[in-house]
N, C-alpha and C positions, 0 to 999 in steps of 0.2 A: 349602562349599555354593555351588551355582551360582545366579547372579543373572540374572533375566529382565527385560529392559527393556520396559515397557509404557506406553501412554497410556490414560487413563481419563477419563470424563465424569461429573461430578455434573450430571445432566440434570434441570433444574427446569422445572416448568410454573408459571403465574402464581399458583396457590394454594399454592405451596411444596412440593408433593409431588415426589418424585424417582423416576425410573424405574430399577429394578434389573432385571438379567437373571440367568437361571440357565442354565448350559450343560448340554447333554445329558449325562446320567449323573452330574451333580453335585447336591449337596443345598443348597449355600449360594448365596445371591444376592449379586450384586456390581454395580459400575458397568459400563455398557457400555464397550467399548474392547478393546484387545488389544496384541499384540506390535508393536514398532516394527521395521520392516524395514530392511535395509541401505540406507544413504543417505537414509532417510526422517527428516524432522523429527518430533518428537512430535505437533505439531498436525496435520500432514498425515496421520500414521498414524491419529490419532483420527478425522479426517474420513472416511478410508477405512473404518475399522472400523464407524463409525456407519452408513454406507451398507450395508455387508455384513451387519451383525447385525440392524439394526432398520429399514432402508430410510429413514434420515433423511439428507437431503442438506442440509448446513449448511456455511457458509464458515468456515474456520479463523480468519479475522479477527474473527469474532464471539465467539471463545472468550476467557474470562478465566482466566489462570493462577491456580490455587489453591496450588500448591506441588509439591514432590517428596517422596514418602513411600516407606518401605521396610517390607515385611511378609513374613510367611511366605506362600508361594504356596498358594492354596486348593485347586487341582486338580492340583498337581505336587509330590508329596512330595519332601523334600530340596532344594527350591528356594525362593528368595526372589524377590520382585518389587521392582523399582525403578520406581516409577510417577510419571510426569508427569501431574498431575491438573488438569483444566480445568473451570470452571463453564460450562455450556452451557444457555442459556435457550430454551424452545420453547413455542409455542402449541399444538402438535400433542398430541392426547390419546391417540389410538389408534395402537399400534405392533404390527407382526406380526413374531414372531421368525423369523429366517432364519439361514443358515449353521449354526454349532454351537449356536445359542441355542434352547432348548426352551421357555422361559417368560419372560414379562415381567410386572412387577408395579410399580404405583405405591405408594410408602410415604412416610410422613413421616420426615424425618431426626431428628425428636425422639421419635417413638414408632413403631417398626416393627411393632408388633402381634405380636411373637414370631417374626417371619420369621428364619430362619437366615441369618446374614450371613458373608461372607468376612472374614478378619482385617483386610485392608486397609480395607474399608468400616467395620466395627464399631470398630476400634481407632484409626484414623487419619483417614479422610476425613470421616465424620460428626462426630466430636468437633472437628476443625479447622473445619469449616463452622459448627457451632454457636458456637464461640468467636469466630471472625472476624466473623460477621455478626450475632450476637445477644448480644454481650458486654454485660453490665449494669454500668454505671458507677455 
C-alpha cells in the first residue's frame, strides 16, 4: 500500500468549532491541508495549502504540533496517509473554498451532527484532540 505524506490543520475558532473541507467529487469532510511537496517542511506545506484551499494566510510559527497519524486515504483507494497535524487557531469565521475544495463547514469536534468524515478525522484527529485537551482527571 502506498503512503502519501500530508500536513493537515485542526483549525479552531474561539468557540471551539473546527473547519472541515470537502474536496470536489468527494463525500467525506476532512481537515484542510494537503500533500507535502519535495523539500517542503510539514508546517510550510500546511501554510501553503491553507492559502490555496481557503485563502487563509497564517504563519507556521503559530502552529501547534498535535502529532503524526496514519489512516486509510479517504479519496485515493489503496493508499494510506501519513499526516503531520497541527492545531491552528483563527478568529476568521468566513472562508471561501478554492482550488479542489468544493465546500467548507464548521463543526464541533465533539458532535459533528452526522457529517460524513474521512477516516483520519473521525478515527484519529478528533479523538486525539478530545483526549489531549479535554481529559477528565
